N, C-alpha and C positions, 0 to 999 in steps of 0.2 A: 829340530830345535823350535820351540814355540816362541811366539813374539810376546814380549812383556814390555812394561814401561821402561825398564832398564835397557833392554835389548829389543828395539822395535823393528829391526830389519832382519829378515831371514835371508842369508846369503844364497845366491843362485848357484846350484851345484854344478850345472853343466857348462855354464858360460863364464863370463868374467864380470866381476863387480864393476869394473870401469865401464864396460859397455852398458850394463844395466843402469848405472848412474847417469851416463850420457843420455840414454833413452828417456829417463825420468825428467832430466833437465830440458830435453828437446820437447817433451810433452808440455812441460811448464811454459816454455817459450811460445808454444803454439796456442796455449789456452788464452782466451780473451782477458782473463784477469791478470795476465802478466803485465799488461800496460798499467793496470791499476797498482800493482805491486811496485813497478818502477816509479810511478807518480807519487806513491806514498813515501818511498825512500827519498825521492827528490824533495818532497815537502819537508821531511825531517831535516834534511840538510839546509833548506831555506829558513826553517825556524831557528836553527842553531846560528846561521849567519845573521839573521835579523837580530837575535839576542846579542850578538857581538857588536854589530854595527850601530845599533840604536842605544847601546849602553851610555848613559849620560853621567855616570858617577866618575869619581877619581880614584877609587880603590883599585890599586894595581893588582892585588890578589884576585879580585873578582874579574878584572879584565883578562888576566892570564887564564883563569878557569874557563871563562867563556870562549877564549881563543882555542884552548885545548879541546873543549867540547865541539866546537865547529870543525876543527881539523879532524877530530876522531870521526865525526858523523860523515864528513866528506870522504875520508879515506875508506871507511866501511862501505859506503855507497859504491865507490869505484871498485873496490876489491871484490865485493859480492858479485857484481856482474862480470868482472874480468875472470874470476875463478869459475863462474858458471860456463862462460864461453870456452875456457881452457879445458874444463871437464868434458864438454861436448866434443871438442877437437881430439882429446885423448881417446875417448870412446870410439869415435869414428876411425881413428888410426889403428886402434887395437882390433876393431872388427875387420878392417881391411887386412891386417896382418894375420888374423886367425883364418880368414877366408883364403888367403894365399898359402898359408902353411899347410893346412889340412882341410881342403874343400869338402871332404866327405863328412866330417863332423859338423861343419857349418850347414851343409845341405841336409843332413839327417835331422838336425834340430828344426830347420825350416819345414821339412816334410812332416815331422811330427806335429808341428803347430798347425799346418794345413789340414792334417788328418783330424785333429781335434776340432777345428772349425767346421769341417765337413760333417763330423759326427753330430755336432750340435745342430746344424741345419737339418740333417736327416731326422733327428729326434723331434725337432719342432714341427716338421712336415707330418711326421707320423702321428703326433698328437692331434694335429688339425684334421687329418683323415679319420682317425678313430672317433673324434667328437661328432663327426657328421654321420656316423653309422646309426642305425636303429638299435636301441638297446637290446641285447640278447642275440644279436645276429652274428657274433663272432666268437 
């Protein structure tokens, strides 16, 4: 299945989508821009709160709309990071469960990944060696 705008995610055939999702979220949390994302989300909540607390009018509908916007921004901010942490915990739990249920499948996947990494390193070294040879000597 190819990726498209409608379906941007290719499901992982051998593992679990829960584990892959947890890995992506863990990578996101480890990335330096995660703190920037958190700060932007906090700033959006602060803007909504300031719009509510600094409103000087008497229009009750406007006041209610600003209160709803603030609560929605705050709830979204909280839920976003709670759901991210929950997804990571679920992925770790599923990985542990998969490892305990059938260690051969888990180890085979890990071995295949290691073999791919080794092949890439060997090919990189081979191109370095071939580039140092005198042309026509091989």
